ROVODO-588143 format. One record per residue (C-alpha): residue number from 1; x negated, y negated, z. Coordinates in steps of 0.1 Angstrom, whole numbers. Example, Ala and Ser with C-alpha at 12.3 -4.5 7.8 and 13.67 -1.06 7.14 Angstrom:
BEGIN
NODE,1,-123,45,78
NODE,2,-137,11,71
***
This chain:
BEGIN
NODE,1,923,-1154,3
NODE,2,886,-1148,0
NODE,3,879,-1185,3
NODE,4,898,-1186,36
NODE,5,878,-1157,50
NODE,6,845,-1172,38
NODE,7,853,-1205,55
NODE,8,863,-1188,87
NODE,9,830,-1169,86
NODE,10,811,-1201,80
NODE,11,828,-1218,109
NODE,12,819,-1189,132
NODE,13,783,-1191,120
NODE,14,782,-1228,127
NODE,15,796,-1223,162
NODE,16,770,-1196,169
NODE,17,742,-1219,156
NODE,18,755,-1247,179
NODE,19,754,-1223,209
NODE,20,719,-1212,201
NODE,21,707,-1248,198
NODE,22,725,-1257,231
NODE,23,709,-1228,249
NODE,24,674,-1234,236
NODE,25,662,-1253,267
NODE,26,664,-1220,287
NODE,27,640,-1205,263
NODE,28,617,-1234,268
NODE,29,620,-1230,306
NODE,30,610,-1193,303
NODE,31,580,-1203,281
NODE,32,570,-1229,306
NODE,33,573,-1205,335
NODE,34,552,-1179,316
NODE,35,525,-1205,309
NODE,36,524,-1216,345
NODE,37,520,-1180,357
NODE,38,492,-1174,332
NODE,39,474,-1206,344
NODE,40,478,-1196,380
NODE,41,464,-1161,373
NODE,42,434,-1177,355
NODE,43,428,-1201,383
NODE,44,429,-1174,410
NODE,45,395,-1162,424
NODE,46,380,-1134,406
NODE,47,379,-1100,422
NODE,48,348,-1079,423
NODE,49,354,-1045,406
NODE,50,328,-1018,409
NODE,51,322,-997,378
NODE,52,332,-960,383
NODE,53,304,-949,359
NODE,54,270,-940,370
NODE,55,238,-951,353
NODE,56,232,-917,337
NODE,57,267,-919,321
NODE,58,257,-951,304
NODE,59,225,-936,291
NODE,60,245,-908,276
NODE,61,270,-931,260
NODE,62,241,-951,244
NODE,63,226,-919,229
NODE,64,261,-910,216
NODE,65,265,-944,199
NODE,66,231,-939,182
NODE,67,243,-905,169
NODE,68,274,-922,156
NODE,69,253,-948,138
NODE,70,232,-921,122
NODE,71,263,-903,110
NODE,72,277,-935,96
NODE,73,246,-941,76
NODE,74,247,-906,62
NODE,75,283,-911,51
NODE,76,274,-944,36
NODE,77,245,-930,16
NODE,78,267,-900,5
NODE,79,294,-925,-7
NODE,80,268,-945,-26
NODE,81,253,-914,-42
NODE,82,287,-901,-54
NODE,83,298,-934,-69
***
């Protein structure tokens, strides 16, 4: 009885695999369409986008990154000192 159930299950799995292999070209078509859309987007003319940030905001962010670097060095030195 178990062998009969096992062979039926194997037949179903083979049928499912055949269906998947038979429908694979649609997957390839979708992939080709996606690649074509990406190529068209890359070939399109670039749009000019103005930055919403002012110059003073950029100066502030530069000083913040310097503070982060100093903090990172302090943590690194503390780690080296403790180990």
